N, C-alpha and C positions, 0 to 999 in steps of 0.2 A: 435549393432543393435537396432534400435529405435522403434521396433514393440511393440504394445500394443494389446492384453496382451502378456506378456513375453513368449517366446517359451518354451514349455516342450520337453523332448526327446533329441535325438542326433542331434548335429550340427557339421558340418564338413567343414572347409575351404579348397578349392581345391588347389589353388596356388595364386600367386600374380596377376593373370589376373582379367578381369572384363567383364561384359555384358554391351553393350551400348544400352540404350532404345532410340528407334528411334521415330520420330514424327508420323509414321504410324505403327500400331501394327496389324499384321495378326495373327488370332487365328484359331487353328485346334481343333474342339470340338469332333471329333470322332463320336460316336453314341449317344452323349448327346443331350438333347433338348436345343434350343437356350436360353430359359429363365434362365438357370443356369448361363450364363455369362452376362446376361442383366444389372444387377446392377453394376457389375465390369466395363463394357464398358461405362456406363453412367458416372461413377466416373472419370475414366482416361480421357474421353473427356472433361468433365466439368472442372476438377481441374488440369489437367496435360498437356492440349493442345496436347493430343495424339489421333489421329483418329484410330478408330477400324474397322476392316473388317474381314470376314471369309474366310478360304481357305481350300481346300482339299489337297493342296500340301505342300511345305515347309513352315513352320510357325515360327513366332517369339515366340509365346506362344502356347504350346500344352497341351491338357488335356487327360489324359490316365487313364482308370479305372483299379484299382488294388484291387481285392476282398480280398486280404490278409490284408488290413488295417481295423481298427476298424471303426464303423459307422461315427464318426465325425473327424477321424484322416485324415491327409493329409501328403503327402511327396512333397518336393520342391527341384528341381535341377536348379541352376543358372549355365548355360553352356556358353562357349564363344559365341555361335551363337544363343542361344535360351533359353527359360525358360520352364521347364516342371513341371506340377502339376498333382499329382496322387492322387486318393481317391477311396473309394468304393461306395460312396453315393453322392448324389447331395449336401447335406449339407457339406460334406467333401470338395468338390470342391469350394463351396462358401467361406468356411473359408480359404482355401488355397489362393484363389484369393483376399481375403481381406488382407492377408499378402503381396501378390505381389503388391497390390495397395499401401500400406504404403511404401513398398520399392521404388516403382516408384516415389512416391512424394519426398521422401528423396533424391533419385538419381538426379532428375530433379532440385531440389532447391539447392542442396549443393555439388553434386559431378559430375557435367557436364553430368548428365545422366547415370553414370556408377554405376553398382551393382557389389560387389565382387563375385567371383565365389565361390559357396558353395552348400552344400546340407544339408537338415534338415528333420526331421519328428516331427510332433507336434499333440498333442492329449489332450483334456481337462481333467482337474481334475474331474469336476462334469458334470453329464448329463444335469442338470437343471441349467440354468443361466438366470435368469428372472428379469423383471422389471414390477411392478404393477403400473398401471395408473388409478387413480380415476377420472372418468368423470361424476360421478353422482352428487357430491356436486358442482362442476362447470364444464360446458361442454367445450370440446375442439374439434374443427371440424376435418373433415377428412384429411385436408392438414397438420394440425399440428401433428396428429397422424403419418402421413407418414414421416414427419421430424424426429420424435423420433425413428421410426422403422428404418430408414436408419442409423441413428447414432449408434443404437444398433447393426446392422449388421456389420458395419465397425469394431466393437470391439468384435464380436463373441458372443454377448448375443443371446440366442435362444428362449426365451419365452417372449411373451407379455401377461401379466395377465391383462385383461381388466375389471375393476370394473365398471360395466355398470348400476347397480341399487343400490339405497340406500333410505334413508328417504327423501332426498332432490330432487330426480329426477329419472325418468325412461328414459333410453336413446336408447332403441331399438324400431323400428317400429314393431308393432304386428298386424297381420291380424286376429288372432283368438281372441285376447283380445284388440280391437283397442283403448279403452279408456286409456290404458297404455300410448300411445304416444300422444293421443289427449288431455288428461287431466293431466297427471302426468309428463309431461316432459317440461312445460313451453315453449312448441314449439321448444325445442332444443333436437334433437334426431338424430340418424343415420338411414337412410332408409335401408331396406334390401339390396338394390343394392349397397349402399355405403359400408355396412359391408362386403359383398362379395368381393368388390374392394379392401378394406384394407387387408382382409385376403389373398387374392392373392398376393398383393404387399408385405406382409410379408413373404409368402412362398417363393417368388422369392429371398428373402434375408436371407433365412434359419431360419426363425422365425416362431414358432408355436403360434397361438393366442388362449388363453384359456380364455373363457368368465366367469365372475362371476355374478351370479344371487343370491343375498343374501337372505337367508331364514333360519328359520321363523322370525328372528329379522331383524332390519334395513329395514322394508317393508312399511313405512308410505306412500310412493309415490304410491305403488301397491294398498294399502287399501284405499287410498284417491279416487282411481278410482273404485275400487271394494270392497265396505264396507263389503260384505258377507265373505270376507276372514278373518275378525276378529271374535273374540269369540262373541261379542254382536252386530254385524253389526253397528259398531260405525262410525258416520260421522266425518271424520277428514280431515285436509288440509294437502298438502305437506308441509313438515317442512322447515322453513326458519332460523332455528337455528340449532346448532350442539350438538350432544349428543346421549344419549341412550333413546328410547322412549317406553312407557309402552304398547301402542297398537301394537301387533304383530300378525302374522298369527295364526289361530286356528288349532292345530294338532288334535283336537277332531272331527272335522267335516269331513266326507268322501268327501263332496264337495270341500274341500280345496285341497285334493290331486288330484281329477280329473281336477280341474282348472290348477293346476301345471303340470300335465301330458300333458295337451292340450298345455300348453306354451312350455314345453320342447320338444315335437314333432316338434314345429316350429323352436325354437332357435337352437336345435342340428343340423338341416339341414343347418344352416348358418355357423357353425364352425366344420370343419373336424377333429379338434384336438381329440386325444385319451382321453383327460382330460376335465373335466368339474367341475368348482368351484361353490359350493353352499353356501359359507360364513359360517354361523353357529355361528358366534361370538355374543357376547353382547346381549343376548336375555332374557329380563326380564320375569319372570314367574307369576307376580301378577295377571294378567287377568286369566291365566290358573287355578289359585287356586279357582277362583269363577265361573268357566265356567262348566256347567253341561255336555257339550259335552266332554271336556277334562277329567273330572272325570270318565265318562263312559268309555272312551277309556283306561284309566289307569286300571279300573276294568276288562274290557274285556281281556286285555293282561297282567295282573298281573304285572303292572309296580309299583315299589316301591316309586318312586320319580318323581318330575317334570322334573329333569335333565334326568331321563330315559324316560320320555314322549318325550323329544327333541330327545334322542337317537332313539326311535322308529320312529319318524318322519324322522330323518336323514337316518335310514336304508331303510325305504320305498322309499324315493326319490332316494337313491343310487341304490337300487335294479332295479328301473325302468330305470335308466340311464345305468346300466350295461347291460340290455337287448339291449340297443342301442350301445353297444361297448365302453362305456365310463367308465373310472376310475374317481372316484369322489374325489375331494380335498375339505377339510374344514379347517377352522382355528382351532388352538388347543383347543379352548373352547368346541369343540364337545366331547372331551375326558372326560369332567366332568361327562358324563353319563357312566353307568357301562356296557351298552349293545351295544355299537357302534361297528360295523363290523370292523374287523382288516384288511380288504383289501382296505380300503380307504387311501388316503394319507392325512397327517396332515401337516398344515403349521404353524410353531411355531413362535409366535410373543411376547407373554407376559402371565405370570401367576400372578394372584393377590392373590392366596391362601397361607396359612402359609407354606405349603410343596408342592413340585412339584407333580401334578397329571399326568404330561406328561412323566416324566422320566421312570417310570415302563413300559409304553407302548413302549418306545424307546428300552429299554433293551430287550423287547420281540420281537423287529424286525419291529415295525410299521415304514412304509416308511414315511420320513419326508423331508420337504423343510424348510429352515431356513430363517426367515425375522425378526430377533431380532430387536425390535423397537429402542433399544439404539445404535445400530450399522448401521442399514440398512433402517431406516425410513428417507427419504430425505425431508419430510415436516418440519422436524426440521431445524433450521437455521445451517449454517456450523459451527458456534461457539459451537454448542451443539452436533451434530453428526459430529464429525471431519473426515476429509478425511483420516487421518491415521487409525482411528478406523474402518472405512469401509474397507480400504485396508488390514489391518492386521486381520480382523475378521476370527475366526475359530468357527465352530458350537459348541454351549454349550446350556445346559438347566439349568438355575439357577446356582448353584455352581458346576455343573458337566461339566467339560471341557475336551479337548482332546477326543472328541467323534469321532468314526470312524465306518466304515461298509458300505456295499453296499446299506443299507436302508436309508442312507443320500443321497437323490437325488440331493440336491445342495443348492444354495443360490438365494435369490430374494430380490432385493430392492423395496421399496414402496414409492410412492408419493401420500399422501392424500390431497385433495385440499379444505378443509374447508375455508382456508385463501389464497388460490392461484386463482387469478381471471383472469390473462392474460397469453397468450402464452409466452411472454418474462419471466414473473415471473416463470412460470412452468419449462422453459428451465434452468433458472439460478439455480433453486434448484436441477435439475437433472445432469446438465453438470459438468464434471470433476469427480463428484461421480460416474457417469456411468462407466467411465474408471477404477476407483479404484475397483468398483464392478466387472467389467469384469475380471480384473486380479486376484482378490481374488478367483473368481469361476473357473477360467481356470488354473492358474499357481500354481504349487506345491512349487517351491523355489522362494519366493518373497523377494524383496529388495526395501523398501520404498524410500530410497534416490535415487536409480537408476530409479524407477518409476517416480519420480518427474522430473528427468532429461529428461526422454522421453516424459513425458506429456508436459513439456515446449516446446519441439521440435514440438509436435503435435499442440499445440495452435499456435505457430509461423508460422507453415506451413499450417494452416487452414485445417488440417485433421479433427480436431473438428469443427463441423459445427453449433452446437446449441449455443444459446446465453448463455454466461457464465459470471460470476463475475471475476474481475481481480484475478490472481493467488494468490496474497498476501492477498486477502480477503477469500480465500478458504484454503490455506495451512497456518494454524495458529499454533504457539506454544501453550502449554497447558495454559500458563499464559495469552497470547493474547486472547485465546478462552474463558477463564474464565471471563475476563474483559468484553468482548463483551456479553457473556451470561447473566452476571448480569444486565448489562445495558438493555439488551433486555427483560429480564424477568420482570424487574420493569415497563418498557414501555408497556409491553403486558398484564400485570395483569388485568387491568380494562377492556380492549377490550375483553380479553378471557372470563372473568366472564360474560360480557354482551352477548357473542355470544353462550355460552354453556348452554343449558337448564338443562341437567342432564347427569351425567356420569354413572348412573346405579350401582355405587359401594357403599359399605358400608364404614363407617368411618375407620374401621380397614384396608380395602383394599386400601383406599386412602393413609393412613399412609405407608403401605408396598410399594406401588408404588412410593410414594414420596422418601422414603429411597432408593429404588433402583435407582430412577432417579438421586438423589444426588450422590450416589456412582458411577454410570455409568458415569455421565456427568462431575463430578468434581473430580473423582478419589480420594476421601477421604479427599480432602481439605474442610474445613469448609467455605462455601460461605459467611456466615455472617461476620466471622472474616476477611476474605479477602476483603469484601466490605468495612468494616470499615477502614482497613489499606489503601485502595485506595481512601477513602472519598466518596464512592459511596452511602453510606446511607443517607437517608434524602432528596435525590434529587427528 
């Protein structure tokens, strides 16, 4: 079976017979809303030359609700005269139909339209299977977002984490704080109507859209429009370089919170998701140390450190969002504070401290999403974050591996767009990794070689629709990847230095991350010795 992600659960072949896919496909949807099958119908009509219609009578494809199945589980029966999909939820039906679509493509291309008679049940390993798209550093329009969402849905990814604001741009139309899109977007933003349209488009494909409004750091664009958000009402510009910037939101001013609450009242109406991401990563504290408002806030609430001041800020925003029915997500940096509420979700990406400050929280049951930068950051070239590493990834925190438990919500890939300028480049960094991520997050028993075989078939049959690099530039041996990585690192060194203003890290933190980078990217091989051996030094 060429389905991606690979099926979990029971699979049973009925006999040697087959079902013949006709050029006209009649669907019986029972009491379901038509939108549940809309994306499936569009796919088979566009890519399989199959015309879809609906019927109340005898059908080629029947959808039947079965409340005994888990929320994203589906059951599939391929019978001699029909296909039957069962599920308990709309999302379960969408995933079942995604599998049927892949089967129909394979049947039409290679088996004269015939699908083997069989039955199966399928259910994902993780509830959260996401992709984070950064549109703040560089903007990508509504149609491009839809292309990515469609590809995600075909492969049963169910979360688009939309990174909408940062130092370099604000991408949401705001009617309560209009200077955000008028001054802080460079004219590139999504109207509220476009956001609603994208959210609905995603819903019809089984995907929850979680917005990220980064705070209190990574807020240069917001402060450029509303200087009173900073500690000293500083006049700054939207950043045109990349890094970590010292001017951040002031958690000492009560006016900061009211400004944020007014914004959240507006933004939460655009996103029905039960989750809301507030960032919380890479927030320098230098301005806070000199700010009388921050010092008074610490005295008033008995806060022992500036990390705890951020913890207080995080808790205040989280509490406001909880009243709106939202569960807050933050990057693992928020756990540097000793006072952060345990009911928020933490997204793990990297720690630069000598010891893990995250692991003790994990042991205590903190809910987590894993986006390990060395395995799931897709802005790194394919030779650095290799396809196999993404495919074989298992959640870990530093040296703690084999993590398990219901508080692991799932996996999420991320594409940061500091150096990604075009739709084609964006897609080439995501495509094929998206499929590896989907199987890593869905499938329990994985087989990389078998996955590559199925991936080749999907590329050949145009089930993959995003622009992708040739497979031999993505599927690299360790030695091939090392050669390309060394050449690329040398070529990128000057450009990277010129484009990054500040990382916000100490010298010791730089050294620790560098060591981790070398160990993760190069697997213990000394890159200097290897470069010398290949004659790459001095070029």
